[in-house]
LUMZA-610493 format. One record per residue (C-alpha): chain; y, x, z negated. Coordinates in steps of 0.001 Angstrom, whole numbers, plus 500000, padded with zeros to 6 digits. Each point is the difference from the previous one (the first is absolute). Layout:
<r 'A' <Y X Z>>
...
//
This chain:
<r 'A' <475524 480430 491253>>
<r 'A' <500373 503748 500689>>
<r 'A' <501477 501271 503234>>
<r 'A' <497431 501423 502457>>
<r 'A' <500355 503719 500693>>
<r 'A' <500511 499350 503703>>
<r 'A' <503260 498157 499275>>
<r 'A' <501532 502706 497791>>
<r 'A' <501521 502042 502888>>
<r 'A' <501601 496855 501424>>
<r 'A' <501485 499166 496619>>
<r 'A' <501308 503548 499654>>
<r 'A' <501516 499841 503492>>
<r 'A' <501733 496739 499087>>
<r 'A' <501354 501583 496812>>
<r 'A' <501173 503028 502004>>
<r 'A' <501823 497732 502422>>
<r 'A' <501621 498136 497122>>
<r 'A' <501182 503242 498390>>
<r 'A' <501381 501181 503312>>
<r 'A' <501865 496731 500592>>
<r 'A' <501503 499962 496481>>
<r 'A' <501176 503576 500546>>
<r 'A' <501468 499127 503395>>
<r 'A' <501915 497058 498559>>
<r 'A' <501280 502203 497184>>
<r 'A' <501072 502638 502496>>
<r 'A' <501871 497572 502236>>
<r 'A' <501541 497640 497443>>
<r 'A' <501209 502218 497144>>
<r 'A' <503310 501868 500513>>
<r 'A' <499296 502584 497291>>
<r 'A' <498602 503295 501213>>
<r 'A' <497734 500292 496963>>
<r 'A' <498386 496613 500656>>
<r 'A' <499598 500913 503652>>
<r 'A' <498114 503116 498937>>
<r 'A' <497784 497860 497757>>
<r 'A' <499323 497690 502943>>
<r 'A' <499022 503004 502102>>
<r 'A' <497617 501149 497260>>
<r 'A' <498378 496545 499985>>
<r 'A' <499579 500188 503755>>
<r 'A' <498298 503391 499691>>
<r 'A' <497723 498653 497249>>
<r 'A' <499026 497094 502249>>
<r 'A' <499224 502397 502841>>
<r 'A' <497885 502178 497685>>
<r 'A' <498036 496991 498766>>
<r 'A' <499512 498918 503608>>
<r 'A' <498547 503386 500918>>
<r 'A' <497571 499870 497077>>
<r 'A' <498951 496458 500929>>
<r 'A' <499499 500989 503623>>
<r 'A' <497900 502974 498910>>
<r 'A' <497920 497712 497792>>
<r 'A' <499516 497587 502891>>
<r 'A' <498979 502826 502358>>
<r 'A' <497173 500951 497594>>
<r 'A' <500380 503733 500634>>
<r 'A' <499822 500893 496343>>
<r 'A' <503742 499449 499470>>
<r 'A' <500752 503494 501300>>
<r 'A' <502605 499002 502575>>
<r 'A' <501669 497446 497741>>
<r 'A' <500233 502427 497104>>
<r 'A' <501339 502766 502242>>
<r 'A' <502734 497717 501291>>
<r 'A' <500737 498907 496424>>
<r 'A' <500648 503611 499019>>
<r 'A' <502287 500440 503001>>
<r 'A' <501954 496845 499157>>
<r 'A' <500310 501076 496347>>
<r 'A' <501389 503380 501078>>
<r 'A' <502531 498312 502297>>
<r 'A' <500956 497547 497237>>
<r 'A' <500553 502827 497513>>
<r 'A' <502205 501886 502464>>
<r 'A' <501912 496812 500834>>
<r 'A' <500574 499254 496330>>
<r 'A' <501351 503468 499291>>
<r 'A' <502279 500145 503015>>
<r 'A' <501068 496384 499608>>
<r 'A' <500991 500385 496363>>
<r 'A' <501891 503216 500765>>
<r 'A' <501845 498183 502781>>
<r 'A' <500660 497080 497657>>
<r 'A' <501548 502255 497360>>
<r 'A' <502095 501946 502523>>
<r 'A' <501329 496927 501779>>
<r 'A' <500617 498248 496690>>
<r 'A' <502240 502854 498918>>
<r 'A' <501783 500250 503344>>
<r 'A' <500608 496283 500574>>
<r 'A' <500086 498789 496392>>
<r 'A' <497633 497166 500901>>
<r 'A' <496358 499519 500954>>
<r 'A' <500760 497154 502416>>
<r 'A' <498989 501050 503504>>
<r 'A' <502825 497964 501531>>
<r 'A' <502558 502208 498220>>
<r 'A' <498409 503167 501348>>
<r 'A' <501658 499465 503371>>
<r 'A' <503277 501058 498390>>
<r 'A' <498644 503563 499730>>
<r 'A' <500157 500346 503773>>
<r 'A' <503683 500960 500041>>
//
């Protein structure tokens, strides 16, 4: 039995929440800076999907959801570039990508 069109935004919102939660768990649990950046990217993808689903539910022609999607994609691209540059720089300085070892750079 096919899913009614009225339930699609709710399904998308549930998927967005799941993506956000998986990203949050990855951000909090993993000690590696690279995996924390991946978790942050998943959180941003969940937020973007949530904006699109909310725009679909608002029935305004998806304009607001798509505009917020573009904003989130721009923020995610900037975060990826800066995060990977930080990852490479701290990896060279500390010799490790473990965020617990980065406290030794304070001295």
